[in-house]
C-alpha positions in Angstrom: -16.2 0.0 1.9 -13.7 -0.9 -0.9 -13.2 -4.6 -1.7 -10.3 -6.5 -0.1 -7.1 -6.8 -2.2 -5.1 -10.0 -2.7 -1.9 -10.7 -4.7 -1.9 -12.9 -7.7 0.5 -13.5 -10.7 0.3 -11.3 -13.8 -0.5 -14.3 -16.0 -3.4 -15.3 -13.8 -4.9 -11.8 -13.9 -5.0 -11.9 -17.7 -7.5 -14.8 -17.6 -11.3 -14.4 -17.4 -11.4 -16.9 -14.4 -8.8 -16.9 -11.7 -8.2 -19.5 -9.0 -6.7 -17.9 -5.9 -4.8 -20.5 -3.9 -1.7 -20.8 -1.8 -1.2 -18.5 1.2 -3.4 -15.7 -0.4 -6.2 -18.1 -1.2 -6.1 -19.7 2.3 -6.2 -16.3 3.9 -9.1 -15.2 1.7 -11.1 -18.3 2.2 -10.3 -19.4 5.7 -9.6 -16.1 7.5 -11.6 -13.5 5.6 -14.3 -16.2 4.9 -15.1 -14.7 1.5 -18.1 -16.3 -0.2 -19.7 -16.5 -3.7 -21.1 -13.1 -4.8 -18.6 -11.0 -2.9 -16.3 -8.5 -4.6 -12.5 -8.9 -4.5 -9.7 -7.0 -6.2 -6.6 -8.9 -7.3 -3.3 -7.2 -8.2 0.1 -8.3 -9.3 1.7 -5.5 -7.3 3.2 -4.0 -10.5 0.2 -1.9 -11.6 -2.3 -4.5 -12.9 -5.5 -4.7 -10.9 -8.4 -7.0 -11.7 -11.9 -6.3 -10.3 -13.4 -9.7 -9.5 -16.4 -11.5 -8.0 -16.1 -14.8 -6.1 -17.9 -17.6 -7.9 -16.8 -20.5 -5.7 -15.0 -21.0 -2.3 -13.5 -23.9 -0.4 -11.3 -24.1 2.6 -8.1 -23.1 0.9 -9.0 -21.3 -2.3 -11.4 -19.0 -4.2 -12.5 -19.1 -7.8 -13.2 -15.7 -9.2 -14.6 -14.2 -12.4 -12.8 -11.0 -13.7 -15.2 -8.2 -14.3 -12.7 -5.5 -15.4 -8.9 -4.8 -15.5 -7.0 -1.6 -14.9 -3.4 -0.8 -15.4 -2.0 1.8 -13.1 0.7 3.9 -14.8 4.1 4.3 -13.2 4.2 7.1 -10.7 5.6 10.5 -11.7 7.6 11.7 -10.0 8.7 8.5 -8.1 9.4 8.9 -4.4 12.3 6.9 -3.1 13.0 7.0 0.7 16.4 5.9 1.9 15.7 4.6 5.4 18.6 4.2 7.9 18.1 1.0 9.8 16.1 1.7 13.0 16.3 -0.2 16.2 14.2 -3.3 16.9 11.0 -3.7 15.0 10.8 0.0 14.2 12.1 -0.8 10.7 8.9 -2.8 9.9 6.9 0.1 11.4 8.6 2.6 9.0 8.0 0.3 6.0 4.4 -0.2 7.0 3.4 3.5 7.3 5.4 4.6 4.3 3.8 1.9 2.2 0.4 3.1 3.3 1.3 6.7 2.5 2.3 5.8 -1.1 6.1 5.7 -1.1 7.4 3.9 -4.3 10.7 2.6 -3.1 12.1 2.1 0.4 15.9 1.6 0.5 17.4 0.1 3.7 20.6 2.0 4.5 23.5 0.9 6.8 24.4 4.3 8.1 27.5 4.8 10.2 25.5 5.5 13.4 22.9 2.8 13.0 22.5 0.8 16.2 21.0 -2.1 14.3 23.2 -4.0 12.0 22.1 -6.6 9.4 24.9 -9.2 9.7 25.5 -11.2 6.5 24.0 -14.3 8.0 20.8 -12.5 8.9 20.5 -10.0 6.1 18.2 -12.1 3.9 15.8 -12.7 6.8 15.7 -9.1 7.8 15.1 -7.9 4.2 12.4 -10.6 3.9 10.6 -9.1 6.9 10.7 -5.6 5.3 9.3 -7.0 2.0 6.6 -9.0 3.7 5.6 -5.9 5.7 5.4 -3.9 2.5 3.2 -6.6 0.8 0.7 -6.7 3.7 0.6 -3.0 4.1 0.1 -2.5 0.4 -2.9 -4.9 0.4 -4.4 -3.0 3.4 -3.9 0.3 1.6 -5.5 -1.1 -1.6 -2.3 -0.4 -3.6 -2.0 -1.7 -7.2 1.7 -1.1 -7.1 3.7 -2.3 -4.1 6.9 -0.4 -3.1 10.2 -1.8 -4.2 12.6 -2.8 -1.4 16.1 -3.4 -2.8 19.0 -4.9 -1.0 20.8 -3.2 1.9 22.6 0.0 0.6 26.0 1.4 1.7 26.6 5.1 1.9 28.2 4.9 -1.6 25.1 3.2 -3.0 23.0 6.0 -1.5 25.3 8.7 -3.0 24.9 7.0 -6.4 21.1 7.2 -6.1 21.3 10.8 -5.1 23.5 11.6 -8.2 21.0 10.0 -10.5 17.9 11.7 -9.0 15.9 14.6 -10.3 15.8 15.9 -6.7 17.6 14.6 -3.6 16.9 15.8 -0.1 18.6 14.9 3.2 16.6 15.4 6.3 18.6 17.2 8.9 17.5 19.2 11.9 20.3 21.8 11.3 19.2 22.6 7.8 18.1 26.2 7.1 15.6 25.3 4.3 12.2 23.9 5.4 11.0 20.8 3.5 7.7 22.6 2.9 9.5 25.2 0.7 10.8 22.6 -1.7 9.4 22.6 -5.3 9.5 19.0 -6.5 10.1 18.1 -10.1 7.3 16.6 -12.3 9.3 13.6 -13.5 12.2 11.4 -12.4 13.1 10.3 -8.9 12.8 12.3 -5.7 15.3 10.7 -3.2 14.7 11.4 0.4 17.4 10.4 3.0 16.3 9.6 6.6 19.2 9.2 9.0 19.5 6.9 12.0 18.7 7.5 15.7 22.2 8.9 16.2 22.0 11.3 13.3 23.9 11.5 10.0 27.6 12.0 10.3 29.4 15.0 8.9 31.2 12.7 6.5 27.9 11.3 5.2 26.5 14.8 4.8 29.5 15.9 2.9 29.3 12.8 0.6 25.7 13.3 -0.1 26.2 17.0 -0.7 28.9 16.2 -3.2 26.5 13.9 -5.0 23.9 16.7 -5.2 21.8 16.1 -2.0 20.3 19.2 -0.4 19.7 19.3 3.4 16.1 20.0 4.4 14.4 20.6 7.8 11.2 18.7 8.5 9.9 20.9 11.3 10.6 22.4 14.7 10.6 19.0 16.4 13.0 16.0 16.0 11.1 12.9 14.9 12.1 9.3 15.4 13.8 7.8 12.3 10.9 5.4 12.0 8.3 8.2 11.7 10.3 11.0 10.0 10.1 9.2 6.6 6.3 9.1 6.5 6.0 12.7 7.7 8.4 13.9 5.0 6.8 11.7 2.4 3.4 13.2 3.2 4.8 16.7 2.6 6.3 15.7 -0.7 3.4 13.7 -2.0 1.1 16.7 -1.4 3.6 19.0 -3.1 3.7 16.8 -6.2 0.0 16.6 -6.5 -0.1 12.9 -6.0 -2.1 13.4 -2.8 
């Protein structure tokens, strides 16, 4: 079984001895009950991973010696999923499974037909839940690079991402081209747009098409918005050779 992963600052990981304290240290010491001699990996979430061994433990922290360091190069191509806001806690589910699969950026999108709305007074809290979910899922998946989760995007923001991408795909059940037939680029961003429960409007489809987005069909069935992203990401990650 691979060692557990915890988050630490980049500066700390450059040292030969690391003290893991705060919430990560308390979880490692009090919940996981890690003890001297056990192996632990620490990452800054931006590609630096340190292989460590526990040398001391108390109730709220661990002291670890660094055995080796690895720098994970930036992914190529980078997979960006634009996720329309799902209902209830399905947004966190979508973030969790896409993080585990290896998506590099998850962009929350306020699509026209979204049932859920992030009101200004609640936006920071909702965004914080997505980011916390990505952190925990990234540790569970032993990722050295956590996915980026930027601020809530408008349709115009999404169109700008599409225009700048090496390849942009919009999932739509009415598309003629299957996602499995797409040949992804070797570099740059692949932007994948996942619509809301009520579907993407004609106006949104037209805007994305004008920016360079291509409609693609995932399969013969219609998936929930919270699961369509990870299914499509799996197809693309396999096609790029990253899987």
